[in-house]
N, C-alpha and C positions, 0 to 999 in steps of 0.2 A: 504492499499501497504505501509506503514511504516514497519509493520508487514514482509509480504513479502522480503523488501530491509534487514532487520535486519537478516531473514532467509540465505539470499546467503552471506552478508558479515560475520556471523557464519561460515558459509561451509567454507568460505574462509579461516577463520582465525585459525580454529582447524584442518585443512588438513595438512596432511602428506607431501604435495607439492602441497603449495598454488598457484604458479605458473600455473599449470596444470587446477586447480580448477578455476582460474581466466578467462583462455584460455578456460575452457568449456563453464563457464556464456556467454563470449562473443559473441562465435560461436553458442550457444543455441538460444541467441538473434539476430542471423545472423547479427553481426555487425563486418567489418573489421578492422584489426588493423589501416589502415590509416583512416577512416571515426572517430573511438573513439580518434585517438591523435591528427585530427584537433580538435575535438569537446571539448577536455583537454586541447588544445595547449600544447601538448609536442612532442617530435617526433615519430616516430613510432617505430625506434629502441630501446628508453624509455618502451613501451610498452612488444616488444619482447625479452628485457630483463627480465620484472619481469616473462613472463610469461616463460620465459626458466629456471629462477631460478639463473640467473646471478645476481641479483641486489638482497640485505638481503630480508627477508621476508617483505611485504608491513603492515606499522602500519596502525593504524585508521585514522589519515588522508587521506592516498593514499586507502583503503578500503571506506574511505565516497564518495570519488571521483569518485572512479570506479561504485561503484553501482549506485550512483547519474546520474552519467552519460547514462549508457545503460540504466536506467528506463525513462531519460527523452529524449534519442532518439529514444524510442519505442513508447512515448508520442505524439512525433511529428509527426511519421507514421501513428498515428491514435489511439496507444493503444492496438492494438489486441491481443498481446503476453502477455500484464499485465491481460487482461479480461480474457485470460484463463490460467494464473497462479490462479486467482483468483476461477475460477471455480473448478481449478481443488482440491482446498481445500474444495470443498463439495462434491468431488466423494462418488456415492456409492460405496464402496470398498468391499461389499460382492460379485459383482461380478467380481472383478480383484483385482490383487497384480499389484503393481506399484513398479518400480525399478530404480532409478535415478544414473547414474555411475558419478563418482569422474571425469572422464574426458573422452571424446572421444575414442572409440573403432573401429577400422578398421572393414568393415563387415567380413574379411575372419579371423581374430581373433577371431571373437565372433564363427564362424561356429564350430572352431579349439576348442572353450573353451565347447563346446556342440556335441562336437564329430557328429557334423550335415553334411548331405550331401545337395547339392547344387542342386535343379532340375529345377531350370528355372533364367535366367537373370545370372548365372554365372560370364557373362564380367562387369554387374552393378554392383555385389557384391565387385568387387575388387574398385570400385569407390566412398562405403560409408562409413562415419563415422556416428556410433550410440551413443548418448548419454544417453538412457536406455531400458529398457524393461518391458512388460507389460502382465503377464500370466493372459490367459482369460479360463473359462468353455465355451467352445464353445455352448454346448448345452445352458447354463445356460442363458450366453450373447444374442445368438440369440432368443431364446424363451421369456425371462423375461425381458432384459433390456429395457428400454423406450429409442426410436429412438432418443430422443434429449440430450439422456445422452449418446450416446456411444460418441461422441466427448471426453467425461471426460477420457477415457483410454487414451488418448493420453498424460495426467499431464503437465509437464509442454511444451513439443516439440512434433512434430510430426517424429523427426527425432529419432526415437526408433524402436525396435522391437516389434513387435506383437508374442506373444507364443499360440497359441492353444490347451488346452488338450481334452481331451476325443473326437479327430476325428474320424473316420470313413473313410471318403474319401479323405477329405480336400475340397471339393467342397463347401458347406455351407459357411465356413470361408471367402473363398475367395470369393463369391457371396455380403457377407456383407462387408467386404473391399470395393470392387468395388460399392455399390451404398452410400457407405461414403462418407460426402462432404472432409474429410481429408484422406490423405493418410499415411501410415507408410512408413519408410525407408525399413524394408525388414518383412517377415513372415515367423513363424518358426509353422509347425504342428507337436505335440508329439505324439509320440507310433504307428507310423502309417508306415504298410509295404509297400504299393504301394498307389503313390497318383494319383486321377483322371486324366483325360488327359484335361477335362475341366478347374480344377484350375489349371494347369500350362499354359492350357490356356491364362485363365484370367490374372495370372501373368504376363505372357511377353507381353500380351496387355497393361497391366498398368505400365509395366516396372519396377516391386517391386519384386526382386530377394527373391526364395522361398525354405526353407529350410526344410528339415526332420530328426528327430531326435528321439533317443527311449532311450535314458541318461534318468535315473530314476529320477523321479521328485524331490525327495530329495536331487538330487545331481546339480539339474539344479537352484533352489533355494540358494543351499548353493551357488553356482558358482555365481550368479546375487549378492547375499549379498558381497560379497567376492569385485565387482567391484562397489560396490555402496556406 
C-alpha cells in the first residue's frame, strides 16, 4: 500500500497542474470535497483552493495528509478501490494498453480529441467525466483473456473509456461488456464503418455512450499519451 501512496503523491508533486491532479485522485476515489474536508478537519474552501491552484503548490506535509486521507476513507468503505489498484499492478499488459489521464476529461471533449461520432446515448455522453482509457485488441481479449482478468482492464477506475480495435461490427465487444461485472464510462469502436444494431441496442440498454472513430491508431495513442 505504501508504494501506491508514494506513486500518487509523486504524480501530484511532479505535475504541472498539482491542483487538478489532486482533484483527479479525489474524484477517482469517489470522495467529495465535503467528505475529505470533514475527514481532514479543514474547510471545503481550502480543498477547493488547492484543487483550483489558488494556493501555492502543496508541500510534503499537505501531500502526506491528502494521500493518507483518501486511502483511509477507502479503507473505511471496505478497501475495494485499493484492492483494485493492487490488482492493476499485476495486469497482463500483453492484452491491452492502459492510459491514466492527468485530470478528468469531459466525454464530449474526448470524442472531439478522437474525431469520434457518438452512435448511442449521446445525452449521457455530455454528463460524463473520464479519467483514463484502455486500448484493447477485441479479438485477443475476447478469445484469450481469462474471464477473471477482465476486470483488470479498468486499472485504477471504471470511470474510463474502453477502445476496441480490430472490430468488424461492434457486437462482440458490447456483449463482452454486458456480461462484465464492471462497466466502463464509455466505449469506443475503432476503424468501423457501420455499427451493428444489436451493439447500439446493448449500449442504450446499459446506458453507456458508444463512439466510433477511424482515427489512425498511432494518432490515438499519441492523444492518450498527451492526456496522461
